[in-house]
N, C-alpha and C positions, 0 to 999 in steps of 0.2 A: 407205698403208693407208686403207681406207674404212670408215666405220661403217654397219652395216646393222641395221635394226630388225626384230625378230621378236616375235610374240605367242603365248603359250601360253594355251590355254583355261582352264587351272587356275591358273597363276601370274601371268599378265599379261605386259606387254611387257618386253623387255630388248634391249640393244644388243650387237652383236658386231663387233669390229674384224677385218677380213679384207682380203687383197689385192684391189685393184680387179678386179671381175668374178668374184670368188671366192664370191659368195653363191649359195646354192641356194634353191629355193622352200620347202623344209622343212628343219628342223634339230631336233635333240633339245634339249629344254629343259634348261638346266644345273641346275635345282633338282629337278624331278620326273622328268626323263628322257622325258617324253611328247613328242609331236610339236608343234612350234611352226611356224606359217607366217610367211613373210616378209611384212611390210607395207611399203608405199611411203609415204614422208613427204617433206616439203619438205627440200631439201638445207640443210645447216648452212653458211651463208656468213658470212664475216666480212670486215670492211674492214681494209686495211692502212694504216699511217701514210703521210703525204704523201711523206716522204723515200724510203721503200721503194717506193711506187708510181712515183715519178719515176725511180728507179734501174731498176725493172723495165721501164718504158716505154722508157728510153734503151737498155737492153740489147736489147729487142725490135726497135727501129728499127735498131740496128747490125747485125742479122743480114743485112739486104739491102744496106745502104749504110753500111759501117763508117767511122767517123771516122778520118782519116789524120793522124798526128802528124808534122809536118814539122820541128819544132825542140824540143829539150829545154831548158827554162829552168833 
């Protein structure tokens, strides 16, 4: 799900969680029912912890060149 931001001329801004690509240019305001237009804002990005980042990097590298296990200890 992605979070999209809309602004109603009477009620102000509000967020809506929709499937990726599911946002429309206009949407009914949940408070007054009037038209609210979609506004574009900076994406909400967050950093992951070091251990998770390393695991994701390792997983991504293994897509093209998987590590081969030759012996079980």
